[in-house]
N, C-alpha and C positions, 0 to 999 in steps of 0.2 A: 340443499347440499351446495356447498360453495365450490366453485371451480378455480383452479390455479391459473394465474395468468402466465403462460409459458414464456412469452417474450420478456416480460419483466423479470422472470426467474433467471432466464439465460443472461440478461444484462447483469443481474446481481452476481451470478457465478463468474462472469468475465471480470467484474470489478474485484471480486475476491482473488482471482487469478493474478490481477495486476498488483493487488496488495501483497500477495505472496512473492512476486518478483522483487518488489521493494523491500520485503522483509529480509531477503538474502543480500540484496545489493547494498542496503544502508549500512548494516554493521560491517560488511567487507570494506566499504570505502572508509568508514570510520577507523577500522583497524589499520589500514594502509596510511592514513593521516597521522595517527598517533605513533606508528612505527617510524615515520620519517619527519620528525618535528624539526629538524635542521634545514629541510628542503625549503626553497623559496616559494613553492606553491602549496605549503602546509595549510594556510588559512583558507584559500579557495577550495581545496579538497576536503577540509574539515567542514566548511559550510555545505558543500555538496552532499556530504554524508549525512548531515543533520537534516537537510531538506529531504533526502531519500528516506530517512527513518520516519520523518513526520508524514510524508506522503503515504507510507505503509500503514500508519495508524489511521489516516483519513480515509484511504481506500477500503480499509478493513471495516470501519464503521459504516461507510457508505454502502458497501456491498451487503453487509448484514441487514441494513435498513431496507435496501431494495428487495432482498429475499423475503423479508417479513411482510413488506407491502404486497409482494406477489402472492404469498401464501394466504394472507388474511384479507385480500381485496380492500386495503385501506385507502 
């Protein structure tokens, strides 16, 4: 019988929580950027939104990977 690595599982859940934060933050920033296209800070805000959306995807995959490793002792 295999035991679950509880510390690794907790790290994976924290990583998914970080991903959830970026999942809301990224589209919100992108919406604000596209709403204010005439503003001088349009490009930096757009880049920040794209980075936040990319981080959401990265942390999502990383969190799922950590949870799988914790569950299956890989």
